N, C-alpha and C positions, 0 to 999 in steps of 0.2 A: 558495442554500446552505440546506440544512435543518439544524436544530439539535435536539439531544437534551437532555433534562433533565439537569442536573448533580448530581442527588442521588446519594447513596451514598458509598462509601469513596473517598478521593482516590487519584489515580494516584501511583505511586512513582517517584522519580528521573527525572522527565520532563525531557528536554533543553529548556532554555528557548529561546524564539524568538530571543533575543539571540545565540545560537550558530549561527543558521541559515547564516551565511557559511561556517563550518567544514563544515557538513553538505553544502554544495554545492561544496566546493573542488576545484580541478583535481587536487590530490594524492589526494583521496579517489577520484576517477574512475580513477586509475591502480590503486589498491589494490582498489577495488570497482567493477568495470565494470557500470553499471546496465543495459546492454543484454545482457550475458552471463548474468546470474543468471536472468532469466525465459525465456531462449532455449529454444525447444522446447516451451514450455507456453502460449505466447500466439500467437494467430493473427489475421490480418486479420478484422475483424468481431466480435471478442470484446468482452466487457465485463470489464474488469480492475479490481480493487480494490487500492489502495495504502493499507495500514493504517499509521497513524502516519506519514503522508506527509511530515511536516516541510515544508521549502520546495519539495518536488517533485523531489528527486534522482532518484527512480525514476518519478514520475508522468509527466514529460515524455517520457522515452524510451519508456514504455509506450504513450503516445499514438501514437508512430510505429509501434509494433509492431501495434496494433489497427487502424491505418489509418483511412480516411475513414468506413468503415461501422461502426467500433467506438467504444467510449467507455471512459473511465477515471473511476472514483470515487475521489477523493482524500479520505481520512478522517484527521482529526486532532482532538485534544482542544483545541488552542489556536487561537483565531481568528486570532492574528497569523501563525501558520504558513500557515493557509489563505489569508490575504491575500497572502502571498508567492507562493503557487502561482498565485493569480488574476492578480496583476500580471505575473508572468513568462509565464503562458499567453496573456494578452492581447497582450503584446509579441511573442510568437512566432506569433500567429494561431491558437492551439490552444484557446482558451477554449470554443468550441462543443462540443468533445469531452470536456471535463473537468467533472464534477459535483463540487462542493465539499460536504463533509458534516462537520459538527461533531458528534463523538460525546461521550458522557459518559465520565467516568473509569471507570465500572463497566458500561457498555453501549455496543455499537456503534449500536444503534437503526437498523439498515438494513432494517427491516421491509418485506417485499415485494420487496426487491432480490434478483435472481438474477444471479450472475456466473459467468464461465468460469474465472477465475483470481483468486487473492488472494495478496498478498505482505505479509508482516509481517517487516520487516528490522530487526533489533536493537532491538526495542521490546516484545516479549512480557514481558520482565522489568519493564516499567513499569506493567503493568496489575495491579490489586489481586487479581484472580482469573483466573489464566492458563487454568485448565481451562474455566471459563465462557466466556472470550474465544474459545478455540479451538472450542468448541461453536457459538458464534455464527458464526464463520468458516465452519465446516462447513455450517451451515444456509443461508448465503448462496450457497454454491457449487452450481452445477447438478450433477446426478448425473453421475459419471464425469469430472468436471473436477478441476483440481489447485490446489495451493497450495505455497508455499515459505515457510519461516520460519527466520530466523537470529536468535538471541538467546542471551544467557548462560543455559545450562542448558536451552535449547530448540532446539538445532540440529537440522535435519532434512534429509533428502533429499527430493526432490520427492514430494508425495503426490498421486498421480493413478492412476486405473485405466487411463489411456492414455498413460503416460509415453512420449514420442516422442523423447526425447533422452538420451544417456548422461549419467551424473553422475560427476564434474563436467562441465559443458558444455565443449566444446572451446574453446580460446582463439581 
């Protein structure tokens, strides 16, 4: 796991690691299907970034979507959340395809990383500078690749020059 410096403004309203059980609950899976949301934007062999990954609600399904030739970078501010991803990934035999990355409150610090897809689900409102955050996400994405973000005040349709699926994705 790589770590970024923690200097700068603190994150706002970050969901504490103690609430991780709710973030992975079966009820949430019914309301927010973690396989449906990235459908059509993630392919086998891709590198996907799960921003604000929490306990891995989207991370683990993304690993299945990128397949054996792909990888997922799980990014979170809280070491306790990344530990939950690590433990669950080891239990499921997925650890080799997940890179854990601790970011700072004010920077992703994914320097040199190039990804095919990035997901920021219900977390953009937690960063101190959403515009800078989204610029960093854009810089990580390979040209022509996409992202999706859902957050209060930051809902978006797929951002991709090669949108391959209708929006919303079919059930």
